[in-house]
PDB file of N, CA, C and O in Angstrom:
ATOM      1  N   MET A   1       5.792  13.346 -31.933  1.00  0.00           N
ATOM      2  CA  MET A   1       4.817  12.372 -31.462  1.00  0.00           C
ATOM      3  C   MET A   1       5.354  11.684 -30.207  1.00  0.00           C
ATOM      4  O   MET A   1       6.528  11.318 -30.153  1.00  0.00           O
ATOM      5  N   GLU A   2       4.525  11.513 -29.230  1.00  0.00           N
ATOM      6  CA  GLU A   2       4.894  10.929 -27.950  1.00  0.00           C
ATOM      7  C   GLU A   2       4.877   9.401 -28.012  1.00  0.00           C
ATOM      8  O   GLU A   2       3.963   8.805 -28.580  1.00  0.00           O
ATOM      9  N   ASP A   3       5.907   8.770 -27.415  1.00  0.00           N
ATOM     10  CA  ASP A   3       5.959   7.312 -27.345  1.00  0.00           C
ATOM     11  C   ASP A   3       5.061   6.863 -26.196  1.00  0.00           C
ATOM     12  O   ASP A   3       5.440   6.992 -25.032  1.00  0.00           O
ATOM     13  N   ARG A   4       3.887   6.342 -26.504  1.00  0.00           N
ATOM     14  CA  ARG A   4       2.905   5.975 -25.482  1.00  0.00           C
ATOM     15  C   ARG A   4       3.399   4.836 -24.584  1.00  0.00           C
ATOM     16  O   ARG A   4       3.071   4.818 -23.397  1.00  0.00           O
ATOM     17  N   SER A   5       4.166   3.900 -25.108  1.00  0.00           N
ATOM     18  CA  SER A   5       4.643   2.787 -24.287  1.00  0.00           C
ATOM     19  C   SER A   5       5.616   3.283 -23.226  1.00  0.00           C
ATOM     20  O   SER A   5       5.586   2.800 -22.094  1.00  0.00           O
ATOM     21  N   ALA A   6       6.472   4.231 -23.566  1.00  0.00           N
ATOM     22  CA  ALA A   6       7.398   4.794 -22.584  1.00  0.00           C
ATOM     23  C   ALA A   6       6.634   5.589 -21.534  1.00  0.00           C
ATOM     24  O   ALA A   6       6.958   5.527 -20.348  1.00  0.00           O
ATOM     25  N   CYS A   7       5.633   6.327 -21.961  1.00  0.00           N
ATOM     26  CA  CYS A   7       4.815   7.114 -21.040  1.00  0.00           C
ATOM     27  C   CYS A   7       4.064   6.205 -20.070  1.00  0.00           C
ATOM     28  O   CYS A   7       4.008   6.494 -18.875  1.00  0.00           O
ATOM     29  N   ALA A   8       3.496   5.128 -20.562  1.00  0.00           N
ATOM     30  CA  ALA A   8       2.767   4.174 -19.715  1.00  0.00           C
ATOM     31  C   ALA A   8       3.712   3.509 -18.731  1.00  0.00           C
ATOM     32  O   ALA A   8       3.355   3.304 -17.571  1.00  0.00           O
ATOM     33  N   TRP A   9       4.917   3.169 -19.182  1.00  0.00           N
ATOM     34  CA  TRP A   9       5.899   2.531 -18.301  1.00  0.00           C
ATOM     35  C   TRP A   9       6.280   3.476 -17.166  1.00  0.00           C
ATOM     36  O   TRP A   9       6.384   3.051 -16.015  1.00  0.00           O
ATOM     37  N   MET A  10       6.487   4.741 -17.476  1.00  0.00           N
ATOM     38  CA  MET A  10       6.878   5.705 -16.446  1.00  0.00           C
ATOM     39  C   MET A  10       5.784   5.832 -15.389  1.00  0.00           C
ATOM     40  O   MET A  10       6.087   5.914 -14.199  1.00  0.00           O
ATOM     41  N   HIS A  11       4.549   5.849 -15.794  1.00  0.00           N
ATOM     42  CA  HIS A  11       3.455   5.988 -14.837  1.00  0.00           C
ATOM     43  C   HIS A  11       3.247   4.710 -14.028  1.00  0.00           C
ATOM     44  O   HIS A  11       2.908   4.774 -12.846  1.00  0.00           O
ATOM     45  N   ALA A  12       3.445   3.570 -14.643  1.00  0.00           N
ATOM     46  CA  ALA A  12       3.232   2.299 -13.959  1.00  0.00           C
ATOM     47  C   ALA A  12       4.325   2.018 -12.927  1.00  0.00           C
ATOM     48  O   ALA A  12       4.077   1.330 -11.936  1.00  0.00           O
ATOM     49  N   ASP A  13       5.529   2.542 -13.149  1.00  0.00           N
ATOM     50  CA  ASP A  13       6.666   2.216 -12.311  1.00  0.00           C
ATOM     51  C   ASP A  13       6.997   3.313 -11.297  1.00  0.00           C
ATOM     52  O   ASP A  13       8.027   3.232 -10.628  1.00  0.00           O
ATOM     53  N   ARG A  14       6.178   4.299 -11.173  1.00  0.00           N
ATOM     54  CA  ARG A  14       6.534   5.409 -10.282  1.00  0.00           C
ATOM     55  C   ARG A  14       6.195   5.107  -8.825  1.00  0.00           C
ATOM     56  O   ARG A  14       5.379   4.233  -8.533  1.00  0.00           O
ATOM     57  N   TRP A  15       6.817   5.826  -7.938  1.00  0.00           N
ATOM     58  CA  TRP A  15       6.585   5.690  -6.505  1.00  0.00           C
ATOM     59  C   TRP A  15       5.294   6.409  -6.138  1.00  0.00           C
ATOM     60  O   TRP A  15       5.007   7.483  -6.668  1.00  0.00           O
ATOM     61  N   LEU A  16       4.511   5.820  -5.232  1.00  0.00           N
ATOM     62  CA  LEU A  16       3.250   6.418  -4.798  1.00  0.00           C
ATOM     63  C   LEU A  16       3.425   7.044  -3.424  1.00  0.00           C
ATOM     64  O   LEU A  16       4.185   6.544  -2.595  1.00  0.00           O
ATOM     65  N   SER A  17       2.720   8.137  -3.191  1.00  0.00           N
ATOM     66  CA  SER A  17       2.746   8.824  -1.892  1.00  0.00           C
ATOM     67  C   SER A  17       1.777   8.141  -0.924  1.00  0.00           C
ATOM     68  O   SER A  17       1.047   7.225  -1.305  1.00  0.00           O
ATOM     69  N   VAL A  18       1.778   8.592   0.315  1.00  0.00           N
ATOM     70  CA  VAL A  18       0.846   8.068   1.321  1.00  0.00           C
ATOM     71  C   VAL A  18      -0.599   8.283   0.853  1.00  0.00           C
ATOM     72  O   VAL A  18      -1.421   7.370   0.917  1.00  0.00           O
ATOM     73  N   ASP A  19      -0.894   9.485   0.389  1.00  0.00           N
ATOM     74  CA  ASP A  19      -2.260   9.773  -0.075  1.00  0.00           C
ATOM     75  C   ASP A  19      -2.649   8.895  -1.266  1.00  0.00           C
ATOM     76  O   ASP A  19      -3.777   8.407  -1.336  1.00  0.00           O
ATOM     77  N   GLU A  20      -1.719   8.695  -2.200  1.00  0.00           N
ATOM     78  CA  GLU A  20      -2.020   7.889  -3.380  1.00  0.00           C
ATOM     79  C   GLU A  20      -2.217   6.415  -3.028  1.00  0.00           C
ATOM     80  O   GLU A  20      -3.130   5.778  -3.553  1.00  0.00           O
ATOM     81  N   ILE A  21      -1.381   5.863  -2.150  1.00  0.00           N
ATOM     82  CA  ILE A  21      -1.534   4.450  -1.791  1.00  0.00           C
ATOM     83  C   ILE A  21      -2.795   4.255  -0.957  1.00  0.00           C
ATOM     84  O   ILE A  21      -3.453   3.220  -1.060  1.00  0.00           O
ATOM     85  N   ALA A  22      -3.138   5.247  -0.128  1.00  0.00           N
ATOM     86  CA  ALA A  22      -4.383   5.172   0.652  1.00  0.00           C
ATOM     87  C   ALA A  22      -5.587   5.162  -0.288  1.00  0.00           C
ATOM     88  O   ALA A  22      -6.508   4.366  -0.110  1.00  0.00           O
ATOM     89  N   ALA A  23      -5.580   6.034  -1.278  1.00  0.00           N
ATOM     90  CA  ALA A  23      -6.681   6.080  -2.250  1.00  0.00           C
ATOM     91  C   ALA A  23      -6.742   4.778  -3.046  1.00  0.00           C
ATOM     92  O   ALA A  23      -7.828   4.250  -3.288  1.00  0.00           O
ATOM     93  N   TYR A  24      -5.602   4.265  -3.447  1.00  0.00           N
ATOM     94  CA  TYR A  24      -5.546   3.011  -4.211  1.00  0.00           C
ATOM     95  C   TYR A  24      -6.147   1.854  -3.412  1.00  0.00           C
ATOM     96  O   TYR A  24      -6.867   1.022  -3.965  1.00  0.00           O
ATOM     97  N   LEU A  25      -5.851   1.801  -2.105  1.00  0.00           N
ATOM     98  CA  LEU A  25      -6.342   0.716  -1.259  1.00  0.00           C
ATOM     99  C   LEU A  25      -7.732   0.990  -0.684  1.00  0.00           C
ATOM    100  O   LEU A  25      -8.362   0.088  -0.131  1.00  0.00           O
ATOM    101  N   GLY A  26      -8.212   2.227  -0.809  1.00  0.00           N
ATOM    102  CA  GLY A  26      -9.525   2.578  -0.278  1.00  0.00           C
ATOM    103  C   GLY A  26      -9.529   2.692   1.238  1.00  0.00           C
ATOM    104  O   GLY A  26     -10.511   2.347   1.895  1.00  0.00           O
ATOM    105  N   ILE A  27      -8.414   3.183   1.790  1.00  0.00           N
ATOM    106  CA  ILE A  27      -8.297   3.352   3.240  1.00  0.00           C
ATOM    107  C   ILE A  27      -7.904   4.788   3.543  1.00  0.00           C
ATOM    108  O   ILE A  27      -7.589   5.553   2.632  1.00  0.00           O
ATOM    109  N   LYS A  28      -7.921   5.156   4.811  1.00  0.00           N
ATOM    110  CA  LYS A  28      -7.513   6.496   5.217  1.00  0.00           C
ATOM    111  C   LYS A  28      -5.999   6.548   5.375  1.00  0.00           C
ATOM    112  O   LYS A  28      -5.354   5.530   5.624  1.00  0.00           O
ATOM    113  N   ARG A  29      -5.443   7.744   5.228  1.00  0.00           N
ATOM    114  CA  ARG A  29      -3.988   7.888   5.345  1.00  0.00           C
ATOM    115  C   ARG A  29      -3.494   7.507   6.730  1.00  0.00           C
ATOM    116  O   ARG A  29      -2.374   7.014   6.863  1.00  0.00           O
ATOM    117  N   ASP A  30      -4.305   7.722   7.774  1.00  0.00           N
ATOM    118  CA  ASP A  30      -3.911   7.305   9.122  1.00  0.00           C
ATOM    119  C   ASP A  30      -3.728   5.790   9.192  1.00  0.00           C
ATOM    120  O   ASP A  30      -2.859   5.297   9.912  1.00  0.00           O
ATOM    121  N   THR A  31      -4.542   5.061   8.448  1.00  0.00           N
ATOM    122  CA  THR A  31      -4.430   3.600   8.416  1.00  0.00           C
ATOM    123  C   THR A  31      -3.120   3.191   7.756  1.00  0.00           C
ATOM    124  O   THR A  31      -2.502   2.213   8.177  1.00  0.00           O
ATOM    125  N   VAL A  32      -2.685   3.911   6.739  1.00  0.00           N
ATOM    126  CA  VAL A  32      -1.401   3.617   6.096  1.00  0.00           C
ATOM    127  C   VAL A  32      -0.288   3.709   7.131  1.00  0.00           C
ATOM    128  O   VAL A  32       0.536   2.800   7.231  1.00  0.00           O
ATOM    129  N   TYR A  33      -0.248   4.795   7.903  1.00  0.00           N
ATOM    130  CA  TYR A  33       0.800   4.969   8.920  1.00  0.00           C
ATOM    131  C   TYR A  33       0.719   3.879   9.995  1.00  0.00           C
ATOM    132  O   TYR A  33       1.745   3.396  10.474  1.00  0.00           O
ATOM    133  N   LYS A  34      -0.487   3.503  10.364  1.00  0.00           N
ATOM    134  CA  LYS A  34      -0.671   2.442  11.357  1.00  0.00           C
ATOM    135  C   LYS A  34      -0.146   1.114  10.816  1.00  0.00           C
ATOM    136  O   LYS A  34       0.540   0.379  11.527  1.00  0.00           O
ATOM    137  N   TRP A  35      -0.471   0.804   9.552  1.00  0.00           N
ATOM    138  CA  TRP A  35      -0.018  -0.442   8.951  1.00  0.00           C
ATOM    139  C   TRP A  35       1.509  -0.468   8.801  1.00  0.00           C
ATOM    140  O   TRP A  35       2.121  -1.530   8.920  1.00  0.00           O
ATOM    141  N   ILE A  36       2.121   0.679   8.542  1.00  0.00           N
ATOM    142  CA  ILE A  36       3.580   0.742   8.446  1.00  0.00           C
ATOM    143  C   ILE A  36       4.189   0.351   9.791  1.00  0.00           C
ATOM    144  O   ILE A  36       5.114  -0.460   9.845  1.00  0.00           O
ATOM    145  N   SER A  37       3.671   0.925  10.869  1.00  0.00           N
ATOM    146  CA  SER A  37       4.272   0.688  12.187  1.00  0.00           C
ATOM    147  C   SER A  37       3.858  -0.634  12.821  1.00  0.00           C
ATOM    148  O   SER A  37       4.658  -1.256  13.518  1.00  0.00           O
ATOM    149  N   GLU A  38       2.624  -1.073  12.593  1.00  0.00           N
ATOM    150  CA  GLU A  38       2.128  -2.261  13.293  1.00  0.00           C
ATOM    151  C   GLU A  38       2.118  -3.531  12.449  1.00  0.00           C
ATOM    152  O   GLU A  38       2.125  -4.634  12.995  1.00  0.00           O
ATOM    153  N   ARG A  39       2.102  -3.391  11.128  1.00  0.00           N
ATOM    154  CA  ARG A  39       1.965  -4.579  10.273  1.00  0.00           C
ATOM    155  C   ARG A  39       3.072  -4.695   9.238  1.00  0.00           C
ATOM    156  O   ARG A  39       2.993  -5.525   8.333  1.00  0.00           O
ATOM    157  N   GLN A  40       4.093  -3.876   9.365  1.00  0.00           N
ATOM    158  CA  GLN A  40       5.237  -3.913   8.454  1.00  0.00           C
ATOM    159  C   GLN A  40       4.834  -3.762   6.991  1.00  0.00           C
ATOM    160  O   GLN A  40       5.352  -4.455   6.115  1.00  0.00           O
ATOM    161  N   MET A  41       3.898  -2.841   6.741  1.00  0.00           N
ATOM    162  CA  MET A  41       3.524  -2.545   5.360  1.00  0.00           C
ATOM    163  C   MET A  41       4.773  -2.083   4.616  1.00  0.00           C
ATOM    164  O   MET A  41       5.512  -1.238   5.122  1.00  0.00           O
ATOM    165  N   PRO A  42       5.023  -2.625   3.417  1.00  0.00           N
ATOM    166  CA  PRO A  42       6.238  -2.253   2.695  1.00  0.00           C
ATOM    167  C   PRO A  42       6.181  -0.820   2.195  1.00  0.00           C
ATOM    168  O   PRO A  42       5.295  -0.448   1.426  1.00  0.00           O
ATOM    169  N   GLY A  43       7.125  -0.037   2.637  1.00  0.00           N
ATOM    170  CA  GLY A  43       7.243   1.343   2.219  1.00  0.00           C
ATOM    171  C   GLY A  43       8.682   1.771   2.394  1.00  0.00           C
ATOM    172  O   GLY A  43       9.455   1.106   3.083  1.00  0.00           O
ATOM    173  N   HIS A  44       9.038   2.862   1.782  1.00  0.00           N
ATOM    174  CA  HIS A  44      10.406   3.357   1.819  1.00  0.00           C
ATOM    175  C   HIS A  44      10.366   4.805   2.269  1.00  0.00           C
ATOM    176  O   HIS A  44       9.708   5.639   1.647  1.00  0.00           O
ATOM    177  N   LYS A  45      11.070   5.099   3.347  1.00  0.00           N
ATOM    178  CA  LYS A  45      11.107   6.473   3.838  1.00  0.00           C
ATOM    179  C   LYS A  45      12.229   7.204   3.117  1.00  0.00           C
ATOM    180  O   LYS A  45      13.397   6.819   3.188  1.00  0.00           O
ATOM    181  N   ILE A  46      11.851   8.250   2.433  1.00  0.00           N
ATOM    182  CA  ILE A  46      12.795   9.072   1.692  1.00  0.00           C
ATOM    183  C   ILE A  46      12.753  10.456   2.326  1.00  0.00           C
ATOM    184  O   ILE A  46      11.841  11.243   2.072  1.00  0.00           O
ATOM    185  N   GLY A  47      13.747  10.737   3.148  1.00  0.00           N
ATOM    186  CA  GLY A  47      13.713  11.968   3.948  1.00  0.00           C
ATOM    187  C   GLY A  47      12.589  11.856   4.956  1.00  0.00           C
ATOM    188  O   GLY A  47      12.577  10.935   5.773  1.00  0.00           O
ATOM    189  N   ARG A  48      11.650  12.776   4.909  1.00  0.00           N
ATOM    190  CA  ARG A  48      10.496  12.739   5.811  1.00  0.00           C
ATOM    191  C   ARG A  48       9.283  12.079   5.176  1.00  0.00           C
ATOM    192  O   ARG A  48       8.264  11.891   5.840  1.00  0.00           O
ATOM    193  N   LEU A  49       9.378  11.725   3.908  1.00  0.00           N
ATOM    194  CA  LEU A  49       8.225  11.200   3.168  1.00  0.00           C
ATOM    195  C   LEU A  49       8.282   9.690   3.028  1.00  0.00           C
ATOM    196  O   LEU A  49       9.356   9.105   2.888  1.00  0.00           O
ATOM    197  N   TRP A  50       7.118   9.068   3.066  1.00  0.00           N
ATOM    198  CA  TRP A  50       6.985   7.641   2.775  1.00  0.00           C
ATOM    199  C   TRP A  50       6.583   7.499   1.321  1.00  0.00           C
ATOM    200  O   TRP A  50       5.719   8.225   0.830  1.00  0.00           O
ATOM    201  N   LYS A  51       7.219   6.555   0.634  1.00  0.00           N
ATOM    202  CA  LYS A  51       6.894   6.250  -0.759  1.00  0.00           C
ATOM    203  C   LYS A  51       6.679   4.751  -0.888  1.00  0.00           C
ATOM    204  O   LYS A  51       7.256   3.962  -0.139  1.00  0.00           O
ATOM    205  N   PHE A  52       5.853   4.370  -1.833  1.00  0.00           N
ATOM    206  CA  PHE A  52       5.431   2.977  -1.973  1.00  0.00           C
ATOM    207  C   PHE A  52       5.498   2.536  -3.418  1.00  0.00           C
ATOM    208  O   PHE A  52       5.240   3.316  -4.335  1.00  0.00           O
ATOM    209  N   ARG A  53       5.851   1.262  -3.611  1.00  0.00           N
ATOM    210  CA  ARG A  53       5.763   0.614  -4.912  1.00  0.00           C
ATOM    211  C   ARG A  53       4.459  -0.164  -4.904  1.00  0.00           C
ATOM    212  O   ARG A  53       4.231  -0.994  -4.025  1.00  0.00           O
ATOM    213  N   LYS A  54       3.618   0.098  -5.867  1.00  0.00           N
ATOM    214  CA  LYS A  54       2.313  -0.556  -5.957  1.00  0.00           C
ATOM    215  C   LYS A  54       2.467  -2.070  -5.940  1.00  0.00           C
ATOM    216  O   LYS A  54       1.702  -2.760  -5.267  1.00  0.00           O
ATOM    217  N   GLU A  55       3.440  -2.593  -6.668  1.00  0.00           N
ATOM    218  CA  GLU A  55       3.643  -4.040  -6.761  1.00  0.00           C
ATOM    219  C   GLU A  55       3.976  -4.650  -5.396  1.00  0.00           C
ATOM    220  O   GLU A  55       3.494  -5.734  -5.067  1.00  0.00           O
ATOM    221  N   GLU A  56       4.803  -3.951  -4.598  1.00  0.00           N
ATOM    222  CA  GLU A  56       5.165  -4.451  -3.271  1.00  0.00           C
ATOM    223  C   GLU A  56       3.956  -4.473  -2.346  1.00  0.00           C
ATOM    224  O   GLU A  56       3.755  -5.425  -1.593  1.00  0.00           O
ATOM    225  N   VAL A  57       3.162  -3.427  -2.410  1.00  0.00           N
ATOM    226  CA  VAL A  57       1.964  -3.346  -1.561  1.00  0.00           C
ATOM    227  C   VAL A  57       0.938  -4.389  -1.995  1.00  0.00           C
ATOM    228  O   VAL A  57       0.289  -5.007  -1.151  1.00  0.00           O
ATOM    229  N   ASP A  58       0.786  -4.588  -3.305  1.00  0.00           N
ATOM    230  CA  ASP A  58      -0.135  -5.619  -3.803  1.00  0.00           C
ATOM    231  C   ASP A  58       0.262  -7.000  -3.271  1.00  0.00           C
ATOM    232  O   ASP A  58      -0.592  -7.758  -2.811  1.00  0.00           O
ATOM    233  N   GLU A  59       1.537  -7.318  -3.334  1.00  0.00           N
ATOM    234  CA  GLU A  59       2.015  -8.621  -2.857  1.00  0.00           C
ATOM    235  C   GLU A  59       1.799  -8.755  -1.346  1.00  0.00           C
ATOM    236  O   GLU A  59       1.392  -9.814  -0.868  1.00  0.00           O
ATOM    237  N   TRP A  60       2.067  -7.702  -0.612  1.00  0.00           N
ATOM    238  CA  TRP A  60       1.862  -7.689   0.847  1.00  0.00           C
ATOM    239  C   TRP A  60       0.388  -7.916   1.179  1.00  0.00           C
ATOM    240  O   TRP A  60       0.066  -8.657   2.108  1.00  0.00           O
ATOM    241  N   MET A  61      -0.505  -7.279   0.422  1.00  0.00           N
ATOM    242  CA  MET A  61      -1.942  -7.464   0.630  1.00  0.00           C
ATOM    243  C   MET A  61      -2.350  -8.904   0.314  1.00  0.00           C
ATOM    244  O   MET A  61      -3.107  -9.514   1.069  1.00  0.00           O
ATOM    245  N   ARG A  62      -1.849  -9.449  -0.800  1.00  0.00           N
ATOM    246  CA  ARG A  62      -2.180 -10.829  -1.176  1.00  0.00           C
ATOM    247  C   ARG A  62      -1.709 -11.824  -0.125  1.00  0.00           C
ATOM    248  O   ARG A  62      -2.337 -12.865   0.066  1.00  0.00           O
ATOM    249  N   SER A  63      -0.611 -11.517   0.557  1.00  0.00           N
ATOM    250  CA  SER A  63      -0.085 -12.435   1.573  1.00  0.00           C
ATOM    251  C   SER A  63      -0.756 -12.236   2.929  1.00  0.00           C
ATOM    252  O   SER A  63      -0.373 -12.875   3.909  1.00  0.00           O
ATOM    253  N   GLY A  64      -1.757 -11.352   2.992  1.00  0.00           N
ATOM    254  CA  GLY A  64      -2.529 -11.185   4.219  1.00  0.00           C
ATOM    255  C   GLY A  64      -2.118 -10.017   5.076  1.00  0.00           C
ATOM    256  O   GLY A  64      -2.626  -9.870   6.188  1.00  0.00           O
ATOM    257  N   GLY A  65      -1.217  -9.178   4.602  1.00  0.00           N
ATOM    258  CA  GLY A  65      -0.742  -8.046   5.392  1.00  0.00           C
ATOM    259  C   GLY A  65      -1.822  -7.057   5.774  1.00  0.00           C
ATOM    260  O   GLY A  65      -1.751  -6.454   6.844  1.00  0.00           O
ATOM    261  N   GLY A  66      -2.810  -6.879   4.934  1.00  0.00           N
ATOM    262  CA  GLY A  66      -3.860  -5.919   5.208  1.00  0.00           C
ATOM    263  C   GLY A  66      -5.080  -6.508   5.871  1.00  0.00           C
ATOM    264  O   GLY A  66      -6.072  -5.810   6.083  1.00  0.00           O
ATOM    265  N   THR A  67      -5.020  -7.803   6.205  1.00  0.00           N
ATOM    266  CA  THR A  67      -6.154  -8.463   6.835  1.00  0.00           C
ATOM    267  C   THR A  67      -6.378  -7.901   8.226  1.00  0.00           C
ATOM    268  O   THR A  67      -5.424  -7.690   8.974  1.00  0.00           O
ATOM    269  N   ASP A  68      -7.613  -7.662   8.571  1.00  0.00           N
ATOM    270  CA  ASP A  68      -7.953  -7.186   9.914  1.00  0.00           C
ATOM    271  C   ASP A  68      -7.830  -8.361  10.872  1.00  0.00           C
ATOM    272  O   ASP A  68      -8.709  -9.221  10.919  1.00  0.00           O
ATOM    273  N   TYR A  69      -6.757  -8.402  11.625  1.00  0.00           N
ATOM    274  CA  TYR A  69      -6.461  -9.523  12.521  1.00  0.00           C
ATOM    275  C   TYR A  69      -7.603  -9.767  13.502  1.00  0.00           C
ATOM    276  O   TYR A  69      -8.001 -10.913  13.714  1.00  0.00           O
ATOM    277  N   LYS A  70      -8.131  -8.709  14.099  1.00  0.00           N
ATOM    278  CA  LYS A  70      -9.201  -8.869  15.092  1.00  0.00           C
ATOM    279  C   LYS A  70     -10.431  -9.505  14.477  1.00  0.00           C
ATOM    280  O   LYS A  70     -11.048 -10.383  15.080  1.00  0.00           O
ATOM    281  N   ARG A  71     -10.790  -9.070  13.283  1.00  0.00           N
ATOM    282  CA  ARG A  71     -11.977  -9.625  12.620  1.00  0.00           C
ATOM    283  C   ARG A  71     -11.739 -11.050  12.165  1.00  0.00           C
ATOM    284  O   ARG A  71     -12.615 -11.903  12.306  1.00  0.00           O
ATOM    285  N   SER A  72     -10.548 -11.319  11.612  1.00  0.00           N
ATOM    286  CA  SER A  72     -10.297 -12.645  11.056  1.00  0.00           C
ATOM    287  C   SER A  72     -10.039 -13.686  12.139  1.00  0.00           C
ATOM    288  O   SER A  72     -10.136 -14.882  11.867  1.00  0.00           O
ATOM    289  N   HIS A  73      -9.712 -13.263  13.363  1.00  0.00           N
ATOM    290  CA  HIS A  73      -9.442 -14.199  14.453  1.00  0.00           C
ATOM    291  C   HIS A  73     -10.466 -14.084  15.582  1.00  0.00           C
ATOM    292  O   HIS A  73     -10.226 -14.559  16.692  1.00  0.00           O
ATOM    293  N   ARG A  74     -11.599 -13.457  15.300  1.00  0.00           N
ATOM    294  CA  ARG A  74     -12.643 -13.289  16.296  1.00  0.00           C
ATOM    295  C   ARG A  74     -13.297 -14.641  16.589  1.00  0.00           C
ATOM    296  O   ARG A  74     -13.604 -15.406  15.675  1.00  0.00           O
ATOM    297  N   LYS A  75     -13.500 -14.916  17.850  1.00  0.00           N
ATOM    298  CA  LYS A  75     -14.174 -16.158  18.227  1.00  0.00           C
ATOM    299  C   LYS A  75     -15.661 -16.034  17.937  1.00  0.00           C
ATOM    300  O   LYS A  75     -16.260 -14.974  18.122  1.00  0.00           O
ATOM    301  N   THR A  76     -16.225 -17.097  17.494  1.00  0.00           N
ATOM    302  CA  THR A  76     -17.664 -17.103  17.248  1.00  0.00           C
ATOM    303  C   THR A  76     -18.350 -17.904  18.319  1.00  0.00           C
ATOM    304  O   THR A  76     -17.827 -18.924  18.768  1.00  0.00           O
ATOM    305  N   ASP A  77     -19.498 -17.464  18.730  1.00  0.00           N
ATOM    306  CA  ASP A  77     -20.280 -18.191  19.743  1.00  0.00           C
ATOM    307  C   ASP A  77     -21.109 -19.247  19.041  1.00  0.00           C
ATOM    308  O   ASP A  77     -21.833 -18.954  18.090  1.00  0.00           O
ATOM    309  N   HIS A  78     -20.998 -20.464  19.511  1.00  0.00           N
ATOM    310  CA  HIS A  78     -21.816 -21.565  18.977  1.00  0.00           C
ATOM    311  C   HIS A  78     -22.693 -22.131  20.035  1.00  0.00           C
ATOM    312  O   HIS A  78     -23.452 -23.065  19.774  1.00  0.00           O
TER     313      HIS A  78
END
C-alpha cells in the first residue's frame, strides 16, 4: 500500500520547469524568461535548465514581482 502523505509531499515540494511554471501562472514561456532577466523572478539555473520552487514564485508574485509596471504606472488623463 502506498503512503499517500509521502506521495503528496514529494509532488508538492518538487522543482517546476519553465513550461510548468508558465502554465501555473497562466503566462507564456517567453514571459518567464523575460521576467527572469528583467524582473528578477526567482529561479535556479541547473546546467542549461531553469527550475522553480512554487513557493518562491508565489511570494515573488504577492510582493508585486509579476505586476505589469507599464500598466500599473500608466498616467491617466483627467
